[in-house]
Structure formats: C-alpha cells, structure tokens
N, C-alpha and C positions, 0 to 999 in steps of 0.2 A: 807859887803856881799851884792850880787846883786841879785833881783827878776827880773824874766820875762822869756821870750820864748829864747831859744838857738837853733839856725839853723845849724846843721852840717851833713856832710855826714858819716865822719869816727871820732872814737875815738882812741886817741893813750894811751895806759896805760903801767905803768912800772911792767913787770913780775918779775922783782928782778935779771934778769939775762940780760935784755935789754927791750927795747920798743916792743909793739906790737899793731897792728893796727886791729881794728874790726868795720864793717860797721854799722850802727844804725839799719838796716834792719834786722841784724842776730840776734839782741836782741829779746827774747821772749817777747810777748805781754801779758798784764794781761788777756784779754778774748781770748781763743783759741789759744795759744801759739804752734808754731811747733819746736820741739826739734830735733837735730841733734846730731850725734855721740853718746856716751854713757852716758845717763843721770842717775844719782843716786839719790836716796832720802831714807830716813830712813825707816826701815823695820818695819812694823806694828806688833804688837803682834798676836800670833796664836788667831783665833776666831773672831779677830777684824772685825765688821760689820758696818762700817762707810763710809764716803766720801774721806777718805785718799788715797793717792797714794798707789797702791799695787805693790811692787816690785816682782822680779822674786823669790826671796827666800820665799816670803810670800805665793806665789801661789803654789809652788811646796811643801810646808809643809800641805797647806790647802787641797789638792787634793790627793785622793787615788793613790798609786804606781801603775805602770802597771802590776808588778808581784805580786801576791798574795795579791790584795787590801782587806781591810777589811772595808766594807760598814755599815753605820747606816741609821735610818730612812727608807724610802721606795724607794728604787733604782727602776728606771723604766727603760725599754728596749723595742725596737721595737718586736711586736710579729711576729714570724715566721710562714710562710704559712704551711698549713694543710700538715702532712706526711713529713715534712722537717726531714732529718736524716743527720743533720751536728754537728760542734761544736759550732754553734750558741746559745747563752742563750735563754733558753726555760721560756717563762713568764707563770704565772698562767693562762692566758687565753689560751694558747698554748695547756698546759697540759690537762686542762679540756675538751677542744676539742677533743683532742686524745682520752682520756678516754671513751668521749660519742660515739666515732667511734667504739670502742671495747666492752665496756660492760657498763651498767648503775649499779648503786648501787643496785637498786631493780630488780630481775629477770635478770641477767645479761646473755648474749648469747655469749660463748664462741666458737671460731673457732680454727683449727690447733692444736698444741700441748699445752697445758695448764701447767706449772711446777711451783710446789710451794716446800719449804723444809718441812715446818711443816703446817698442815691443820686441824682446828678443827671446826666441824659443830655442831651448836645447834638445827638444825631442821633436817628433813627428807632428806635423799640421794637417788635420783633415777637415775640409770644408765641404759640408753639404747644402746644396741649394740650387737654384735656377740660375743665378745669375752671380759671379763674382768680380767685383769692380776694383781695379787699380788705378789709382788717380794720381800716381807720382809722376815726375817729369821724366825720370828714367829708371827702368825696371833691371837691375843686374841679377843674372841667374848663374851660380857658380856651377852648376851642374853641367855635365857633358852632354847629357841628351834630355831633350823635352818631349814625353810622350803624350800622344793625344789618343783618346779612347782605349786607355789603358783600363783593363778589367770589364769593359762592357760587354754585353752578350750579344750585342748586334755589331753587324760590320761597320767600318770606318768611313762608310761614305759620307761625304760633305766634311770630313775631318779637315782642318787646315787653319789658315790664317786669313782674317779678313781686315783690311784697312779701310777706315772709314774716310770717305773723301769729302764730307760735308756737302756743301751746295753746289760742289763742281760736277756732279754727275752721279752714276751708280758706284757701290764700293768695289774696291779692287780685291780680288781675293786669289789665293793660292792653296788649293785644296785637292784631296784624294777623291778619284771618280771610282767606286768600288766596281760599278758595272763594266767599265772599259779598263780596270786594272791599270790605272795611271794616273799621275798628277796632271792637274789642269790649272791654267792661269788665265783669268779673265775678269768680268765686271759681274756683279750679283746684287741683288736685294736682300739676300739672305740665304740662297742655296747656290751650290756649285753647278748650275745649270747654263752659263753662257761662258763659252771659252774664248781665248784670244791668245795674243802673242806676247812672248817675252822680249823685250827691247833693252839691249845694253849700250848704255851711253859711253862713247869712247872718252868724252871729256872726263867722266868722272871715274871710270873703270879703266884707264888706258893700259895698266900693267897687269889686268885680270885675264884669267882664259876661262872658257867654257869648254868642260872636257867630258868625255864619254869613256868608255873602255878602251878605246883606240886613240885617244890623246885628244890634243886641243881640236876643236870643232871649226876653228878659223883656218884651219890648214888641212891638208890631206895627206897623212902619213905615207912615207914612202916603205916599200918592201924591197929592198935591193937585192937582185939575184945576178950571179957571175957565171950561172950555168942553165941549163934547162930545168924549167920549173913546172910541176903539177899545182894547179889552183887547189886552195885550202880555204875552207870557211873562213879563218881569219882574215882572207886578203879582203873581204867585203868591206867597202869604204874606204881602201887603201889603193895605191899606184904601185903596181909590181915593175919596177924600174929595172930592167933586165939587158943585159949587155950582149949575150949570146946564148943559144940553145932553144929559144922560143917557150911559148907557154900553151900548156894541155888544159882544158875545159872539161871535167868529166861529169857524169851525172849524179845528182843527189849529194852535191857538196853545197852548192848555194841554195838560198830559199828565195821565194818571191819576194821582190822589191829590193834585193841586193843589187849592189852596183860595184863593178871592178873597173879600174882604169890599168891599162897596159901602155907602158912608155918604153919604145925601141932606144936603148943608150948604146947605139952603135952605128957605125957607117954602112953596114950591110942588112938586107932584109932578114926578117925573124917570122917564124910561122906561129899562128895561133890555131892550134889543133882542136877540133871539134870531136871531143871524147864519144866512147860507145853510148848509145842511148840519149845523146844530147843533139837538140837542134838549135844551131846558131845562125839565126837570120841576119842576112847583111842589109841593113837598113837603106842602102844605096840602090840596090836592085832586087831586093825579096830572095836572093838565093840564099842556100844554106850551105853549110860545110867550112872547110879549113879556109883560113884567111891568112893572108901575107901583109905583115906590116912593115913599110919601106924604113929606110935608115932615117932615124930621128922622128920616126911617126910616132901618133899617140891615138889609141882607139879605148872606148869605153864600152862594157859589156852590162846591160840591165837585163835581170832576169825576171821573167813573167811566172816561172814556177822553176822547181827544182831541175827541170830537164829543158827548158826553153829560155833561150836568151837572144837578146838584140844587140847587135853590134855595129858601131858607126866610129869613124874618125878620119882624121888628116893621115894620107899615107898608106891607106887601107885599100886592099884589092881581094 
C-alpha cells in the first residue's frame, strides 16, 4: 500500500459493461460542491427541521397544495389597497380599514341601502325620514300605547290610520279632526276631509259592544227610581224608570241636544213637573207646563237649550 499525492487529470473506472473516463475536476468537492445532472439523496421524514438535504418529495409534502390548502399557525399575506374589489386575499388590516370607512361599532353612520336578514335592537330606535315602509305580513307591537304626532310642534289634524283599498275605491280613514275636536271615519285620498259612518257587522262582532260613558250604545240604560226624582245631567241618554213620586225638570241642568226618556212603572198617573225658568213644550198641542204621564206611559224630552224642552209620548196629557 502506497501513501502520498497522486497527480492525474482523468480517472478510468469500470462501469460493469466497460470502462468510463471522468475528469478529476467534475468530482464534487467537500466544500461548496457543484452537482450536475439529477442528484438524488434520501428523503427526510415529514416535519424534519434540520440541515439535511431536502428532496423535492420532502418539499412537496411540507407545503400546502395550490388547490384548497389547509393552513395552520398564523399565515400572512400582503394587505390590499383600500377599496380593492378583487379575488385578492383580504388581511385583517384590510378588513378593519374597510369597516372604519363605512361604520364604527359605536354610533355607526350608514349610507345607501342597509340590508339585514334578522335585526334585534336592545336600545332605542329613531327613524328620520319622510316614509317608513313595513312590508311584513303581520306587525306585532308589544307596547300598550301607539302615539301619533308625538313631539310635533303642530296640531294633530289628520293624524290617524289610512287603509289602502287598492282598486276598490278611495282609501278608508280613521283620523283626528283638530278643527272639530273629534275623530272622523270616512274615505279619503290623503286627508281626513270626507266623513262617513261606522258600521259594525253583527256576523263578525256578535259578542262585542260599542260603549260610551253611559254604557252600551245598543241599549238605553235605565235610571230606576222608587220615589220623587229631580232630573240631573247624568240622566241624559237614559230612561228614568220611576214607580212613584213623578219627575221634576229644572233649568240649566240639561244641555242642547240632550234627550231624557221617562217611563211610568206603575198603575197610577205620575206628574212631570216643569221647573222654574224652564219651558216644557207639549208636541201634541204646543202648550207648556206640567204634564201628566198615565199608568205605564212613556215620554221623551228633547232639549233645544238648557231652559227649553219638547216632550211627547204615549199616555201623556
């Protein structure tokens, strides 16, 4: 065995099927070798983080695929310019900038058409505009009172509810008439200018009542008396159902338009007395003064003023 330096330009070696020649300069050096052709090395195991040579198989396994990659950790990407509208990846910085341009979390100012599927508000809702449109099938309001003209500087004239009737005719309206100080019901093309009637269909409201301060307007309430009775303002619109003692009508008790019915609930005559300062005209003969109401008779007094009344009825003389 010989030791020392060997100086050659080429090496001849047996390939198994013949000799081959290779220059010494083409053999990779220990430091910074330059390979040619297709160099193969063992493929490290997945996740290997060392100084081993990485094969193409190792690299392809370690990186996410181009189609539907699954990324872990904190992937980063370049932030797109403001208002970019492309398929470029949107970073968190881009999203926060865009949100700040349209609305902040506190006191957002929205423009254009804001659309949402379901919206729940835990605070107050203020709507400023000309028209508020609700297109739901049913609108449910849990509050006890619905205020119209609330906070307005003008009177509540024409405040109310309009029901669109489509092609069937003018719209129906229930509204407040400020000049008349009353509610009106009728038809309208936009204002409460045409009054009409309220009709209650018995087929749909058979168990309902229409009432005022005196009670059900379908009936005349009775003021039952068992002794002499002096008429009072509360008797207007009622029937004084009296069994004895008669009835006295005094001045300035009733108002113009009031009507009082008197029913003799006995088998004897009773007197209807014309009080001081009162003129009680008998519609049968135009006379005035006290009247006699026969047994089981009934008479009605209609007042033209606080001091003038007209009386007529059955059993009246």
